[in-house]
N, C-alpha and C positions, 0 to 999 in steps of 0.2 A: 187558229191555234198557234202559239208562239213557236212550237217545235217545227212548224212548217216553214217558218221564215228564218230561223236560226241555222247557222252552219252546224254540221254534226259535231265538230270539236267544241263549239260554244255550248251546244246543248248538253253534251256529255260532261263538260267542265261544270256547268251550272248544276247538273244532277249530282255530281260528286260532291260539290260544295254543300248542297242541301243535305246529303247523307252524312257528311262529316260533322254536322251539328247534332246528330242523334244523341250521342252520349252526353254532351253538354246539356241538352234539353232534358234528358232523363234525370240528370243531377239537379238541375234547377227546379224540376217538378217537386223534388223533395218529398216523395211519398213512398209507400211500400212497393217492392218489386212487382207484386201481382197487380196492384192498381196501375202501375206504370204500363205493364204489358196490356192490361185490359183497356186502359184509356187510349193507348196508341192505336190499337186495332179497332175498337168500337167507334172512335171518332172518324176513322178512315172509311168505315163501311158505307155511309151514304154516298160519298164521292165515288168510291169504287163501284158501287151499285149503278150509279148514273153512267159511268164509263162502260160497264158491261151492257147496260141497256142500249147505249149509243152504238156499241159494237154490233149488237144484234140488228139494230136498225140499218146498219151498213151492209147487212147480208151475211154476217158470221153465222154458222150453223149452231144449233143448240149443243150445249156441252154434254158429251156422253156421260152416262152414269159412272163408269169406271174412273173417268177423269175427275169428276166432281168429288168422289170419295177419296181418291188419291190426294187431291188438293187439300181436302179437309184434314186428312192424316198429316200432310205436310204442315198444316197450321198448328197441329199439336206440338210439333218440334219447334216451330217458330215461337210459340208461347213459352216453352221451356228455355229457349235461347234467350229471350228477352228478360225472363226472370233471373236466370243465372248471370246475365250480363249486368243487371243492376247490382248484384252482389260484387261482381268484379270491379265495377265503378267505385263502389264504396271502399273497397280494399286497396285499390292501386291507382284510382283516378280515371277520369273520363278519357283523357288523351292516351295514356299508356294502354288501357284496356282495349281501346280501338285498334291501336297498332298491333297488339298481340293477336287480335282477332284475324289479322291477315294471314295467320298460319293456316287458315282454311284453304288457301291456295294449294298447299301441299296435301292437306287432309282430303279435300275433294278428289284430288288426283289419285290418292291411295285408295279411297273407297271406290272410286270408279274402276280402278284396276281390279280390286278384290271382287266386287259384285257385278260389274258390267263388262269386265274383260278388256278395259281400255288401258293398254300398257302405258305407263308414264314416260315422258320424254327424258332424255339425258339431262336437260337443263333443270328439271325438277329434282333429280337426284343430286346434282351439283348444288342446288339451293338449300338442300336439307341441312347440312352442317352449319352453313352461314346463319340460317334462321334459328336453329337451335342455340347457337352461341348468343344470338341476340336475345333469345328467351331467357337464358341464364342471367344475362346482364340486366335486363329490364326487371326481372323478378328479384333482383338484389341478392342473388345466390353467389355472386363473386364479389365479396366485399374487399376490394383492393384499396389499400391506403386509407381505410376507415371512411370511405365515401358512404354517406347515409342515403339509402334508397328512399325515394318518395313513396308515400302511401302508409295507411294505418297498418297494413299487413301485406307488403308487396309480394312475398312468396305465395301466400294464399290467393292474392289477386291474380298472380300468374297462373295458378292452377285453375281458378274460375275462368280465366280468359281462354285457356286451352280448351276447357270444357265447352265454352261458348263456340269456339271454332269448330269443334267436333259436332255439336248439336246443329249448328248452322249448316255444316256440310251435309248432314243427313237430310235436313230440310230442303236444301237445294236439289239434292239428287232425287228425293221423293217428288218434289215439284216438277223436276225434269221429266220423270216418268208420267206425271199427270198430263204434261203438255205433249208427250210423244204418242198419246192415244190417238188413233185416227179420228179426225173430225175436231180435234182440240187445238191444232196448230194455229188456226186463225182466230181463236177465242182467248187471246192473252189476258184481257181485262177480266173475263169471266172466271178464268182459272185463278187469278189473283184474288178476286172477290171471294171465291169459295175457300181459298186458303186462309183469308183473313177472317171469314166466318168461323172456320175451325179454330183459329188462334184465339178469337174472342171467347168462344165457348170454353176452350181449354184453359185460358187465363182465369176465367171465372171459377171453374171447378178446382184448378190448382190453388187459387186463393183461398177457397173454402177448406180444402184439404190441409193446407199449410197454416191456416188461421192467420192469413197475411193481408187482411184488409185494414189498411191504415191510410186514410186520405189526408188528414191534416187540414189546414185552412183550404177551403174550396177555391179561393182565389188567392194567389195566382196559379195554384196547382193545375186546375182544369184548363186554364189558358195555355200553360206550357205543354200539357198533354195534347191539346188540340193542335197547337203549332207543330208538335212532334209528328202527329199523324199526317198533317197537311204536307210538311216538307219531306219527311223521310218515307212515309208509307205511300204517298200518292205522287207528288210533284217529282221527287227524285227518281222514283221508278219510271214515271212517264218519260222524262227527259232521257234517261239512260237507255231505256228500251227502244225508243225511237232512233237514237243516234248510233248505238253500238253496231248494228248491222252495216252501217255505212262507213265504218272506220277500219283501217288496217290494224292487225293484231299488235304491231309495234306501238302504235299510238295508244291503244287500249292499255298496254302495259304502263305507259307513262301516266295516263290519266288515273290509273289505279292508285298512284301515290298521292293523289290529291286528298282522298278521304282521310287516311291516317295522318298525313302532314297537317291538313286543315283542322283535324280534331285536336292535335297537339297545340296548334296555334290558338284555337278558340278556347281551349281549356286554360291556356296560359293567361289569356286576356280576361275572360269572364269568370273563371273559377280560381284564379291565382295558383294554379298547379305549377310546381317547380321541380321537375325530375332532376335527379342527380346527374353528374357528368357521365358516369358509367351507364346509367339508364339511357341517356341520349345516344351514347355509342351503340347500345343495344338496339335502339330505334333505327339507327342508320343501318345496322347489320340486317335487321328484319326487312327493311324496305329494299336494301340491296338484294336480299334473297328473293323478294317479289320480282324485281327487275330481271334477275337471272332466270327465275322459274318461267316468267312470261316470255323471255327473250327467244326461246326456241319456237314459239307459236307461229312466228311469221316466216320461218324458214322450213318448216316441216309440212310438206304436202301442198304448198301453194294455197290457193283459195278455192279449190274445187268443191263442189257441193257436198260431198260426203267425206272429204279428206280430213286429215288430222288437224290442219290449221283451223278449219271452221269449227270442228268439234272442240278444240282447245279454246278457241275464242269464246264459245258459248260458256264453257266452264269458267274462264277468266271473268267474263262479264258477270256471271252470277256471284263470283267471289269478291266482288268489289265492295260488299258490305251493305248494299241496299237490301235489306232483309226481305224484300218482296220482289226482286227483279225476276221475272219469269221468262226472260228472253232466252233461256237455255233450251228452249224448244223448237234464262235469262239468262237472276236475281231479282230483291226483293229487295 
């Protein structure tokens, strides 16, 4: 397995690059949001099933029933996340919607504080106004000097992107509860498989409810969706999950920037997206906010097994945009 020979930094970087292509591949698939979500999850199921089987062969215990159902419930939120994200991509572009999705770093911390009693660090509080200012600029809400914001409806795209961040945060925290069930900690692939099963079923049902089945030309649409499943749902998750526990929190914060920056670059090259100058300033502010938010992880509590640093590192790892990383027990 390549992850056994790669350095942790190289593996995490490669995983982040894989994940950074998600929005671009979703745009290139050029199909309805429900088909995009269904294809990404359904194509990933055989590989994830094989990984879960190999995990059991290596001695991992059977997944407890509570963990299975929590993972499937998490999959429902993943399906919703992917469908709303497709709308955000259409409204504001693949690159900018991915950058705005990094607001989940704050949202996960807030939800963990409200529901799990995990008090946010001071660095997260300091990052809040910086990232909100970036949101205003990226969404085209501060039209200074007549700068025309990129996107068919940048303000609506910003709203969709914030919704994506909220739904993904709920997905991550639900998945985290699935992996915290006794007996589930060593069955990472099995949890992810169950979550993807839930997302596949939910995507199919949501597509029916929304009357949102529009495939278009089968080729190359299915090819793009298969590539999306392979890179984002499987390979990216595998590389990041293997590497993150072996990296210091400070390095994780730096690597977190690869995904949004990579998405901006890829959307520029392959989709011809050209954000305005103010939107790019907003991108810088949001990414700076991520750095500030993550900055306190390496200094609070050292690296003791139950200390704040390790807990924060798990949350950060999950917030990297890999919508299936379950190492918080991820992300995904």
